[in-house]
C-alpha positions as CSV (number, residue, x, y, z in Angstrom):
1,M,110.3,99.3,91.8
2,N,107.9,96.4,91.5
3,I,105.0,97.2,89.2
4,A,101.9,95.0,88.6
5,I,99.7,95.8,85.7
6,H,96.0,94.8,86.1
7,L,94.1,96.3,83.1
8,S,90.9,94.9,81.5
9,N,92.3,95.6,78.0
10,H,95.0,92.9,77.6
11,L,96.5,94.5,74.6
12,M,97.1,97.8,76.5
13,A,98.4,95.8,79.5
14,E,100.9,94.0,77.2
15,A,101.9,97.2,75.5
16,L,102.6,98.8,78.9
17,Y,104.6,95.8,80.0
18,Q,106.7,95.9,76.8
19,L,107.3,99.6,77.1
20,L,108.4,99.4,80.8
21,V,110.7,96.4,80.1
22,K,112.2,98.3,77.1
23,H,113.0,101.3,79.4
24,G,114.8,99.2,82.0
25,Y,112.0,98.3,84.4
26,D,112.9,94.7,85.4
27,H,110.3,94.0,88.0
28,V,107.0,94.2,86.1
29,V,104.2,91.7,85.9
30,T,100.8,91.7,84.2
31,S,97.7,89.7,85.0
32,G,98.3,87.8,81.7
33,R,101.8,86.7,82.7
34,P,103.0,84.5,85.5
35,S,104.5,86.3,88.4
36,T,107.6,85.4,90.4
37,N,106.7,83.7,93.7
38,G,106.6,86.3,96.5
39,F,106.3,89.2,94.1
40,T,104.8,92.1,95.9
41,P,104.1,95.2,93.8
42,D,105.0,98.7,95.0
43,V,102.7,100.2,92.4
44,L,99.5,98.7,90.9
45,L,98.4,100.0,87.4
46,V,94.6,99.5,87.2
47,D,91.6,100.7,85.3
48,I,88.1,101.3,86.5
49,T,87.1,97.8,85.6
50,T,89.9,96.0,87.4
51,L,89.9,98.2,90.4
52,S,88.5,96.2,93.4
53,H,88.7,96.1,97.1
54,G,89.9,92.5,96.8
55,L,92.9,93.6,94.7
56,L,93.7,96.3,97.2
57,T,93.3,93.9,100.1
58,Q,95.7,91.5,98.4
59,Y,98.3,94.2,98.1
60,P,97.6,96.6,101.0
61,E,101.0,98.4,100.8
62,A,100.9,99.0,97.0
63,K,100.2,102.4,95.7
64,V,97.4,102.6,93.1
65,L,97.8,104.4,89.8
66,L,94.4,104.5,87.9
67,I,94.6,104.6,84.2
68,D,91.6,106.8,83.1
69,T,90.2,105.1,80.0
70,G,87.3,107.4,79.7
71,I,85.7,107.4,83.2
72,E,82.7,109.6,83.6
73,Q,83.5,112.5,85.9
74,D,80.8,111.6,88.5
75,R,82.1,108.0,88.6
76,L,85.7,109.2,88.8
77,C,84.9,111.4,91.9
78,A,82.9,108.5,93.5
79,T,85.9,106.1,92.8
80,L,88.3,108.6,94.4
81,L,86.2,108.7,97.5
82,S,85.7,104.9,97.6
83,Y,89.2,103.6,97.0
84,R,92.7,104.6,98.1
85,I,94.0,105.9,94.8
86,H,97.4,107.6,94.6
87,G,97.2,108.8,91.1
88,I,95.2,109.2,87.9
89,L,96.8,109.0,84.5
90,S,95.5,109.4,80.9
91,P,96.4,106.5,78.6
92,Y,97.6,109.3,76.2
93,T,100.3,110.5,78.6
94,E,103.8,110.8,77.1
95,F,106.3,108.2,78.5
96,H,108.5,110.8,80.3
97,L,105.4,112.0,82.3
98,F,104.4,108.3,82.9
99,E,107.8,107.7,84.5
100,K,107.4,110.8,86.6
101,A,103.9,109.6,87.7
102,L,105.3,106.2,88.6
103,K,108.1,107.7,90.6
104,A,105.9,110.2,92.4
105,V,103.3,107.5,93.3
106,G,106.0,105.0,94.3
107,E,107.3,107.6,96.7
108,G,103.8,108.1,98.3
109,Q,102.9,111.3,96.5
110,I,99.7,112.0,94.6
111,W,99.7,112.3,90.8
112,I,96.8,113.6,88.8
113,D,97.4,114.5,85.2
114,N,96.4,118.0,83.9
115,G,93.5,116.7,81.9
116,S,91.8,115.2,84.9
117,V,92.4,118.3,87.0
118,K,91.0,120.6,84.3
119,D,87.9,118.5,84.0
120,V,87.2,118.8,87.7
121,L,88.0,122.5,87.9
122,H,86.0,123.5,84.8
123,D,82.9,121.7,86.0
124,R,83.0,123.0,89.6
125,E,79.6,124.1,91.0
126,I,78.9,125.6,94.4
127,V,75.9,124.1,96.0
128,S,73.8,127.0,96.9
129,Q,71.0,124.7,98.0
130,A,73.2,123.2,100.8
131,G,71.9,125.9,103.2
132,H,68.4,124.3,102.8
133,I,69.6,120.8,104.0
134,S,68.2,119.9,107.4
135,G,70.3,118.3,110.1
136,R,68.7,115.0,109.6
137,E,69.2,115.2,105.8
138,Q,72.9,116.0,106.4
139,E,73.2,112.9,108.6
140,I,71.7,110.8,105.8
141,I,74.0,112.4,103.2
142,D,77.0,111.6,105.4
143,C,75.9,108.0,105.8
144,A,75.2,107.6,102.0
145,C,78.7,109.0,101.2
146,Q,80.1,106.3,103.4
147,G,78.5,103.8,101.1
148,L,75.9,102.6,103.6
149,S,72.7,101.1,102.2
150,N,69.2,102.4,103.1
151,N,68.9,99.6,105.6
152,K,72.2,100.4,107.3
153,I,71.4,104.1,107.3
154,G,68.0,103.3,108.9
155,Q,69.7,101.1,111.6
156,R,72.3,103.8,112.4
157,L,69.7,106.7,112.6
158,A,66.7,104.7,113.9
159,L,64.7,105.2,110.8
160,S,62.8,102.8,108.5
161,P,64.4,102.1,105.1
162,H,61.3,103.6,103.5
163,T,61.9,106.9,105.5
164,V,65.6,106.9,104.4
165,K,64.5,106.5,100.8
166,A,62.1,109.4,101.1
167,H,64.8,111.6,102.7
168,L,67.2,110.7,99.9
169,N,64.6,111.5,97.2
170,R,64.0,114.9,98.8
171,I,67.7,115.5,99.0
172,F,68.2,114.6,95.3
173,R,65.4,117.0,94.3
174,K,66.9,119.8,96.5
175,L,70.3,119.3,94.9
176,N,69.0,118.6,91.4
177,I,70.8,115.3,91.2
178,T,69.7,111.7,90.5
179,S,72.1,109.3,92.1
180,R,74.3,108.5,95.1
181,A,77.4,108.9,92.9
182,K,76.3,112.4,92.1
183,L,75.5,113.1,95.7
184,M,79.1,112.0,96.6
185,T,80.6,114.2,93.9
186,R,78.5,117.2,95.0
187,T,79.4,116.6,98.7
188,M,83.1,116.4,97.8
189,R,82.9,119.6,95.8
190,T,81.1,121.5,98.6
191,H,83.7,120.4,101.1
192,D,86.5,121.6,98.7
193,V,84.9,125.0,98.4
194,Q,84.4,125.6,102.1
């Protein structure tokens, strides 16, 4: 299995590299070390800082294992919706579980460590206000969750950007949230419950 490590913490990246090589993984590269020409990773180890669409475009076939270095839950949920992530792993994971995660993700399975799952399940809220969302507001929510700007939403729905902003502010008040990331998280939770 070819593994590429792209972490913002170079010390952690080097430690992971040394650990993997010590346990017999021969095809490992880090962003701080030169790679072999033609090296194509099967698995990318990234953190929230190094995760980018450019990196995913560069390696479209690679599976992405996100190292959770203290990501806020709302940002984690928004990241899961925005990127094709195959797994989430705590940096405190024991090595035998780390190997299981690498194998599972390498085989195309999804891996989320228990800590991340518990965080999401213990903070689950059912959106009782969702029944008060109008059809137009739902269209705006759907567009916002696709990452469209107010201008793009306005173009798609034949509304001015000012009207879109007003709708979003009303939606935020109804759902008692303050950002698009929280809107995405709330929407994802609502769909999970239904």
